[in-house]
N, C-alpha and C positions, 0 to 999 in steps of 0.2 A: 659753363665758361667756354669761350671760344678763342682760338688764336687767329681767326680769320678776319677779325675786324668788324663783324656785324654788331648791331646794337643789342646789348644784353643787359640784364639787371646787374648793377654793381654787386661785387662779391667781397668777402673778406680777402685780405692779402694772401692767406695760405692757399685758398682755392685758386686765386688768380695766378700765383706763382706756379702751382702744380700744373695748370693747363698751359701756361706760357713756356715753361721749361721742358715738360715731359709729356704733354698731351699730343694729339695728332698734329704733326707739323711743328712741334715744339722746338725750342732753341737747341736743346741738347740731343734730341733724338732724330731729327730729320736727316735722311741718308746723304743729302747733297751738301751738308754743312761742313765747314773746315775743321770742326772740333774746337775744343777750348783754346788750343795754341793759336788759332786764327783770330782770337778776340782779346786775349789778355795773356800776360807773361807771368807764369808761375815759377817757383823755384826749380821745378823739374825741367822747364824749358830754358831757364837762365844758364844752367851749367850742369855738365856731367858730374861735377863734384858732389852734387846733391844725391844722386843715385849711389855714388861711391860711399857717402856717409851712411845712407840707409843700409847698404850692404854690410858695412862695419857693425851697425846696430843689429842686423840679423845674425851676424857671426857671434856677437855677444849673447843674444838670446839663445842661440844654438848651444853655446857653452853652458849657460845657466840651466838649460834643459838636459844637459849631459848627452848632447848629440843624438837626438832620436833618429830612428831609421827613416822616418818621413818628416820633413820640416816644411810647414806650410808658410807661404808668403801671400797674404791677402791684401790686395790693393783696392780699397773702397773708393769709388769715384775715379775709375782708372783712366778716363779720357780715351785716348787711342793706344793705351798700353805702354807709353813711353817710359814711365818709371820702372815698371817691371822689366822691360828689356834692358834698361841701364843697370839695374841691380843684378840681373842674371849674368850680364857681361862682366860685372866687377867682382863676382864671387870666384874663389878658387874652384877649379873644375870638380874636385872631389865633393865639395859642399853643394855646388849647383846640381850635381847628379842626384842629391837627396831632396832637393827643393821641389815642392808642389805649388806652382804659382797660379793664383786666381785673380782675374780681373773682374771686379764687381762693377757693373756698368749697365745702365738702362738703354743706352744706344746699342745698335747692332755691332757685331764683331767686325772690325775693319779688315780689309784684305791685306795679305802679306805679313800678318803678325806672327810672331814666333809660335810654332805649333805646340810647344810645351805649355803655353798659357791657356788655362781653362777660362772661358768667357761665361760668366754667370750673372744672374739678375740680383742675387742676394748672397751674403756671405755664407759659405758652407758651414754646416754644424760641426761642433766638436773638433775644431782645428787645434793644432799644436805648433806654435811658432810665433810669427809676427803679423799682426793686422795693422795696416798703415793707411790712414785716410788723409790725403793731402788736399786741402781746399775742397772738401766734400760737405761738411756741415753748413758752410755758408750758403749752400744751394738747397738745403733742406727747407721746404716752404714753412713759413711761420706767419702768425698774425701780428698785426700792428695795432697798438692802442694809443689813444690821445685823450687826455683828461678823463680817463676812466671809461671811455667808450671805444668799441672796435672801430677801426678805420676801414671803410669800404673803398673799392677802386673799380673803375671801368677799364675796358681794354685800351682806351686811349690815355690812361694814366690819371684821369680825373678822380680825385678823392672826395669822399663825403663821410659824414658821421653815421655810425651804425648804433646797435644797441649797447647797453652797459656790459662791461666785462664782468663775468661772474665765474663761479665754480673754480675748477683747478687753475684756470688762467689767472683769475684774480689772486689766488693764493700764491701763484708763482711770482706775480708782480710784487706783491707785498713782501715776499722774502728776498727776491733777487734784483728787482728794479724799482725800489720805492721812490716816492717823491713826486709822482704825477708827471704832467707834461706828456711828451711823446716817447713811447717805449716799444721795443720789439720783444714779443713774448717768446722766450726761448724754450718753452716746455716741449715742443715738438722735436727740437734738437736733442734735448736731454733724453727723450724716449728713443730716438733713432740711435743715439750713441750707446745707450744701455743695451739695446737689442744687438748692436754690432759686437759689443764686449761680451755679451752672453753667448755668442757663437764660439768664443775662444775657450777651450777646455784647459789648456796650459800655455802660457806665453805672455806676450805683451801686446797691448792695443795702444796705438798712438794716433791722436788727431792733431793735425797741423792746420792752423787757420788764422785769418784776421780775427783778433780777439780783444775783449775788454773784461774787466773784473767789476765786482759790485761797487768797489770804492771809486771807480772812474767810468761809470756808464756815460755814454755820450748824451747830452741833454736833448738833442733833436734826432737821435737815432742815426743809423748808418745805411739805410736802404738806398741802393743805387743800381745803375746798370752799366754794362760794358758792351761795346760793339766795335769791331775792327781796330782794337788796340786803344780805344778812347773811352773815357767815362762819359756816360750819357744818362738822361733821365730814365728812371726805372718804369718803363712802359710795358705792361704785361700782355703784349700782343704776339709774342713769339719771335720778335725781331732782334732782341738783345738778351744778354744775360741779366738776370735779376738776382741780386745778392745782398746779404746783410751780415755784418760781423757777428761773431759767436761769443756768447757768454760761457766761455770754457769752464769757469769756476762752478757754474751750476751743473755742468755735465759730469764733473769729476766725482768718482766713487771713492770708497775707502782705500787708502794706500796710494792714491794717485800723486804724481809729481807734476807741477806746472813750471815750465821753463820758457824763456824766450828762445827763438830760433838761434839767436846769436850764442846763447849759452849752450844749447843743444849741439850745434854744429862744432863749436870749439871743443866740446868733450869728445866728438867723433872725428877729430883730426882735421877739421877745415879751418885754415888760417889765412888771413888776408895780409900777412907780413910779407914785405918785399924780400926777394932773394938777395943774398950778399952780392955787392958789386964785384967782388973778386971772381965770382963765377962767370961774369961777363968776359973776362980775359982768359980764363982757363977753359971754359966750355960755353961759347956764345949761344949755341943752339939750345942748350939746357937752360941758360939764363932766360932766353926769350920764352921758353915753355913755362918756366917757373913764374915769370912775370905775368904771363897771361892767366895762369891759374890763380895767382894772388889777386888779380883784378876781378875774376869771377867770384872768388871767395869773399872779396869785399862787398860785392853786390848782394850775395846771399846773407851776409851778416850786418848789413848797413843799418844804422840807427835811422829811424824815420822811414824805413823801407822794409824789405823782406826780413831783416834781422829782428824786427819787432813782432813778427808773427808769434803766436803762442803754440807751444807743444804740450799737449795733455798726454801723459804717459801713465797708463793704467795696467798694473800687473795682475795676472790671473794665475794663482798658484805658482808664483815665481818668487824667488828669494828677494828680489829687488825690483824697483820700478825703473831704475836707471843705473848705469855704471857708477859705482861708488856710493850708492844709497842702499838702505835697508827697508824692505816692505814693512808697513805699519799694520 
């Protein structure tokens, strides 16, 4: 597969996505690219409240682990390291001093990033703490099927029918996306998430993403592209992001908790409630700041938007998967 536009044999979508996103000159790895923030708006970019919420989650994990000497914070699909920088800045100094931050990213380390952040290509082994993957799994390449056959795609986005879906992919579809029609085979995402969770010796692994469950799979799939802040056709030539929503329920392991972002952030202290009007007269500057924060919180938790994202919370040798719950 090539990202340079020459004529090649059509490939399955997984191979086309891998080349377009991560191959030579790929969308996510080319050094002259603006990074994810230049093409789409994630929760990380929407508000610093998001990093503050993740910092509170890390503090909870730290307490559940009885405050280990070294506390790992692993950001999978770290982009340009914005979330890690925000979390480190939101932590109490005495906790930040114990944190070992890792940015897991296939792109090269950007200039000017906090020297405390370790830039790695894969999650380190045997970590203790929090592994957090914000909008990572939706960019893990996957295959697409239609009417029981693999869908092939050319670099210009033209699709054609491939061979019959068989083996583990067929078994995955029968269990997790029954009914025929067009489907996105999430087995590669299941395996990628299982490998990430396996790197955690003790702690919590959290995946946050566009998601759907078995009871509400989209009948025509979700594969799409983004470029320059606009949704575009998913053309796998390296010129745009290529993404598909995640079947988070198929990724979940024993004891996992599935939440909406709205539920998760509410539990972590993010509220879109407007400040009391009395504050406007007693402390106008504080009222303006609180009003701005409420607006940002509302965006992070909005129905039909970021608030509908799924949070998959997977405990590993931890008493609970989420504050107020008990591990099964």
